[in-house]
N, C-alpha and C positions, 0 to 999 in steps of 0.2 A: 431415736435409733438403739436397737436392740445391741451389742456387743460378747459377742462369744466370753464364758468363764475361762479365766486363765486354768490353765491343766498343770503348767509345769514351768520352773523355774531354773536359772542353775548360776553359780559364784565361781569366779576363776580365784584360785588362789596362786600367788603371786609367789617367788620366790628365788634367791641367788644362788644358782647352781654349786657355786664353791664356799658359801657360807652356809645358806639354810635349807639345803637341799635336806638334812637330815632331819629339822624339825617339820618341814614339810609333808617326810613320809613318816614322822610318827601322828600328823596331824590325820594323813590320808587312812593311817589304818584305824585311828581313835574314830574316824566317820564313817567307814566301812563294818566297823565290829555296831556302831550304837545305831545306822541308819541302812538294814541294809537293802531295803529298795532306793537307795541312792545310788547313782550310773556313775562310776569316778571317770571320767576321761585320761585317755593317755598324756605321759611326760611331755612337756617340750622347754627340754633344756636349751635350746636355740629358740631365737624369735621365732613368732609366728603371727601371720597376720599384723592385727594393728595395735596388737599386746605389746606391752614396753619394756616386760622382760619375761621369765622364764616363766610358767604355768603351768595347771591342769586345770580341769575343772572338772565342778564338780553338776552333775541335773538332779533335780529331786519335784518329784511332785507337787502340786498345789498343798495339797490337805498337809503335808511333810512340815509348811514353811514356818508354824508358831513353833516347831519345837523345834526346828533347825538352825533358826538366824540366830536367834539369841546366845 
């Protein structure tokens, strides 16, 4: 059975709004500068969906995987 190629991935960046949001903000700025093709999701300081803590999402094309994930 032929399966379609994976076109995109996403990562969730979890943080604590009271203690680690500034660090998450710095990471987000670095990702935006280094990977302009990545899409940065909204900040969710309140819990959303099944996520166990505050987070934002980074979506990125599959061809960026080997540069982004390490």
